[in-house]
N, C-alpha and C positions, 0 to 999 in steps of 0.2 A: 526544097520547103514548104513552094506554094502546090507541088505535085501532095504531097502528105496532107497540107491543110485540107487542100481539094476531096479527098478521101476521106478525110475523117468530118465535112461537112456532109458529104453523101452518106457515110453510115450514121451519122446523127439523122440527116432526114427520111430515111429507109425506117431508121427505130419508131421516128416519130407516127411517120405512115401505116407499120406497126400496131404500133400502140393506140393508136385513133381508129382503126381499122377494127382491134380486139374492143374496142370502147363501145363503137357503134355496134357491132355483134352482141354485145352483152346485152346495149340499151333494147335492140330488137328482139332477144330470146326473152327480155323480163316484158317490152309490150305483149309477147302472144302469148307472156304466161297471164297478163292479167289477162287479156282478151279471154281468154278459156277460160280462166274462172268464172270471165261476167258471163260469158258464155252459160256455165255450169250452173251459176247461179238462177239464170235468167228459166231455164229448164226445168230445175225444181220447184223454183215457183208457179210455175204453168201448166206443168204436171203430178203436182204434190198427192194435187182430190183424187186424182187417178191413180196413183198406186196407193191413196191410202183404201181406195175403194178395193184396191187388185187383192193387198195384202191382208187388209183386214176384215174385207167386207166378201160379196158372193157374186157381185150382178157385172164384175169389170173383164171381158174377152181378151186372154194373153197376147193374141196378135193385136190390138188396137196400141199395145205398149211396145212394140219391138222398134227395137233402138235405129239410129238413122244417122251412120256416122260413129267415125271414132271417139266424139265429145259427148254424143250423147249416153253413150259405152262410161265415159267417166260420171259423165252425171247419175246413171242410175248405182254406179258403185258405190258412189260416195251416197245416195240417197239409203242405198240398203246398209250399209256403216251408221245410218243415223237408225234406222228403224231398230237394227240389233242393239243400237246403245237403248233405249227407250223401253221397247218391245222384244217382247223373247218369248214362243213358243213353236211346238213341234208343228203347225198348220203355219203360220209363218215362216220358218224353214225351209216346211215341204215347199212353198208356192217359191221362194226365193232358188231355189235349186232347179226346181222344173224350168224357170224363166231363163234361169244362166245356163244351164245346159242346153237349152233350145238358141238362144241367142250370144250366150259369151264364153262360149268354151275356148273359141280363136283370142278373145281379146286376153281371159287369163294367160291362157299357152306362150302366148307373146311376151307378157309382162314375166312370162318364169324365167325365158331364156333372152332378157334384156342384158347390155353391158353394165347398166348401172345396177350395182348390190340392192342400194335402196327401194327401184323400182321390185326386184323380184324377191326383195325380205315384205316388202307390202303386200306381194299378189301372197306370200305363203303366210301372211298373218292373215287375209281376205279370206282364204279357202278355209282357214280354220275355223274362222270367225265364223264365216257364212255356212259351214257346216256341206261343204260343196264335193259333197261324194264324191258324183262323177270328174272330178277330177284326181285323182289317188291317181291313177295308171300315169296321167303327164308326171305328174309329181316322184311317182317311183322312178320314172324312165329317167329325170335328172341325175340317180345316183351311178347309175352307167354309165356315163359321160368322162371321158377323160380329164376334162378341166375340175379343179381342185379349187370350191367356194371357200369362202369364210364359213369358221365353225357353228358362228349366228344362223347361220341358213341352214346347214345340215341338222341341227337341233329343232328346228322348226319344220322342215323336211322331217323326219323321225315322228317328233309329235302327230303331223299330218296322219302319219302309214299306223302309230297307234290308235288314233282314235278312229281310222278308216276301217283299217283290219285288225281280225281281231287273232291273228297268228305270224303276220308276216314281217313283226317288227323284229322278231327275235334274232335274225340272220344279221339284219342292220346294228342289232345290241353286241351282238360276237364280235360283228368283224364291221365297226365302223370306217365309213371313208377318211376320217380323221383322227388324230387321235381323243379319246374324252378320259375327263376328269372327271374326281368323285361326284365334286358339282353338277357337273353336266349330267351323271347318271343319276343323279336324285332326280333332279327337274324333270328328268323324262319318266323314271319310274313312278315319281307320286301321278302321271300322270295314268297309270293303268291300274285295271280294278282286280277285282281279286283273282278273278281267274285267268286274268294273262301274266301276274305274278307268279300262280303256280306253273304254270307253264312255263315259263322263264328259268322257274327253281327246279326243274326235273333234267335241265342239263345244268347243274350249277357246275359241276366239274370240270365242262367246256368252256366257262365264263371267265374273261380277264380279271385278274386278280383286285382290279379296283372295282370291277361290277357287283365280284362276289363280296367285297366289303359293303357296299353299299345298300345291297340286296338283303344281306343279315340284318341291317340298321333298319328298313323299311320296312323287314316284317315284325320287330318290335314297335314301330311307331304306328304302324294300321293294325297291330294287337292280333298279330294271324298267329294265332295258338294251334294249327292247325302244323302248322310247320314248325313245331317244337323237337320232332327228331331231327331237324336238321340241320337247327343250332346245336342239339347235343350234337352229331355229329364233327361239327368245327370247332368243340371243344378236343376232340383228339386230335387237329391239325399243328402238323410246324409252325405255321405261320401264327408268331406271336398275336399280330393285331387282327386277325380272325378270329382269335379264340376271344380277347376283350371284345369285341364287336359282339360274337356271339352271347357271352356272360350279360355286356349291356342289354340286349334285345331280351333278354330272360329276365333281367330284373323288371325291364318295361311289362312284361308280361303277367307279373308279379303271380307267378307258379309256385306250389308248397310241394313239387312232387321232385322226385329226386335226389332229394338232396346231399346225400351221399356224395353223389356225383360234384356236385355246387363247392361240399363243403373240403375236398381236396384242393380246391385253389385260395384258400383263406392261409395255405402257407406256400404258398405260388414264389420266386425267385421276384415275381415283375409285381410290383407296386399295385398299376391296375388293374387286376387280375384280384389282388386282394380287396382294391376297395369296390368292383363291381359284385364279390361275393356278399360284399357287408352289404348291399342294396338288395339283392337276393333276400338275403336271411330276415329281412324287415318282413315277408310275408311268408315267414314260417311259422307255427306253432310255436309257442312260450317258451316250452318246453326243450325244445328239439334245436331254438335261434341262438338262447343266452351262451351255450357253454360256446360256440364259434364266433358269438360279438363280443362275447368279455375276453376272447382270445384276441381279437382284432381293436378291442378298444384298447390293446395294450403296444401295436403296431408303432417301428418305428417311422412313419411317413405321415403325417399332421391329415392330409385327407382321408386316408383310412383310418386314422382313430377317429376323426367328426364321421362321421358316416356311419361307422359303428355307432357311435352314442344317438345319435339319430333315429337309425334302426331299433336298438333298445329301447330308447323312447318311446316308437309309436309302435311298441309291442303291449299285449293284455298285463297291467301291472308295470309297465318298462319305468316308470318313475321311481318306483319302489326298487327297482334294480340297478339304477342310476345311483339310487343314493345306496344300496352296497358296494358298487364300486368306491362311493367316495370314501365308505366308514370301513372297508376293509383290504381294499387294495394298495400293496406299498408300491405300485409303478405311479408314479409322481405325472407321467404326461397322462396316463389315464385318468387321475381324479382331476386333472386341470380340464381335461375335456368333457368328463364327466357334469363340471360344478355347469360350466361354459353352456352344456345344453341344458340345464337344470333352469339356469338363469334367462332362458331364451323363453318366457311365458307368457 
């Protein structure tokens, strides 16, 4: 019994020693963190005028600002962030790039390979924010590592590649390191300009299904009329969702050609396709739109009827056409939705 009690006491003492050790270690790290923050504040206060002169003026030689040790590198990184928040110009970006390429390449590369995800993400955000184009190669090399990083980091890496390279992003979009969802692709596609969208669309059939869907939607959002033929090709796809997205983008483009091609979808078994057709025909000439929309206003699905009524109302003499539906149609649903639309004056 005495041996058991002694063993228990030894275990308790050992646990207490470990807890006290952890406590003092946390206190030490906290004090070190506070010391570093104080050093950063003091550096910024002491050298801010020199940095204003370098970044906003003309007379400060870059060598005078050469960092001395890791603490000053952190302070300069913080200064860059403050300047990017309050000021933005190509000239400032050029000077930040020049200085960082000369003195801070190792600093950012080290942070890119930190064991801490937070440090790596912070480095990627700063590289993008400060437009550190010289870091494109080190950032791209991260993708070659066998280690799998969180999706958030890969998205930041892809954004940097999009920003700093006109073409390298395509391979990463087609074969991402981790599975990307529609929201992820949408976030990335919105970073592309029209030329990059065109490059991606040239390999449309090679793209993952979810990327095809997102790209088709972006064409409508960005109003890229030149890609209308691609949308027409998608209308022949066996993939229902791709057809719906293509019709949705065509509706956003507000085009009035190929109406015969769209008209067939007013008889589709898929109500979403009939809905998009009703949206498309709001941009058609009245004489061509009315027969299709009067058919759709009798649809068995309420959203389709409501959209058809809304599209009719937007046509020339649309209100008169809705009155005609009310007074001549024997379809109660069509009459109700026409009255509802007229009531929204």
